[in-house]
N, C-alpha and C positions, 0 to 999 in steps of 0.2 A: 504494500499500499504505498502509494506517496501522498502528500497532504501538501498543498499550499495556501497559505491564510495570510492575512496580514502582516503579520509578524515573522512569519519563517517558511521555510521548504523543510519538510522532513522527508526521509526515504530509508527505509527498512530493507536491509540487505542479510543474506545467509549468514557471512562471515567477514573476517578482516582484511583479506585480501579484495574482497568486493565493496570495501568500506574505503581502502585508499582508492580503489579506481573511481568510486561514486564523490571523492574528496577532490581528487584530481579534475574530473568532469567540471565540477564547479569552480575549480579555480578558471580551467580555461573557458566557461561562460561569464568571468569577470568577478567572482567572489573572491575576496581577500581571506587569505588566511586567518586572519583576525575573526571573521564570521563565518567560520565553518567548525563546527563541532561533533565530535562521537562520543557516542554513549552505549556501554556494554553495560551487562548485569554485575560482572564481577569489575573492581573498582580498578585492579592492577591489568586488567584485560583493556580497560578504556586509555589507562595510562599508555600501554604498549600499541595500540592502535593510532592513537592521538599522536604519538612520539613519529611513528612510521609514516604517516599519512601528512603530516604537518598541519596538524589541524589542531582544534583548541577542547580543552574540555569545560562543561559549564560549571563555572565558579561564582566566587562572589559578585564579580562584577555584573554578571549575569543574573543571578538569584537575588541577591542583596543579602545584608547583615543579617539579617532577622531569618530568614529561611536558611542561609548558610549555618547558622548556629543551630538552628531547630534540628538540620540534619543529623546532628551529631547525635540524637536522641530517637529520630525514626528509624523502623526498619528498613530493610533495604528499596524494597518496593515502594513503601512511601517517599524515600529519598529521591528515588527514579522519577515519580510521577511529580513530586514539586519540581525537581530541575525541568522537566517536559514544560508543565505548565509555565514555568518562569521565562520559557522561550516565547510564549505567547498563544500557547496550545490550549484547548480547552481540557477541562476533567476528563471527559470522554474519551478525548484522542490521545490522552496521557494513559488511561486504563488500557486503552488498547496498545500503545507503543511498549507500554511496561510488560503486558501480557506476552508480547512477541520477543523482547529482550529476556524473559524468562524462559522462552525456547532455543536460548543461544543465539538468537539473531543481534545484529549491531544495528544502531539507529543513528543516521547522519543526518545532520538539521545544520541547515544555512540561512542567517539571518538576512532580512532584507536590506539591501545597501541602503545607506543613509544620504 
């Protein structure tokens, strides 16, 4: 499933290799590396894919201080949904994307150019 809304574009891919390809495609179309994010269910996997793909992780700048602190006390699923919502997606979209991450897939998000 791909989603495009007023805030961001998202694409679910099967694995890290496809995530790297999706990031490169977004860069070719003009997205800056600072506007492309990857998210996987496991934090270390997110780190590895982001480093390999030259993409970012969703952090304090995108989430805000309150949500970042709250994530310290949330389950991983709740944390992932909060990160997805912070990028401009609805709760329903976040639920869908988080369920895909549960299956081992990777989410690539690109914020609209400002």
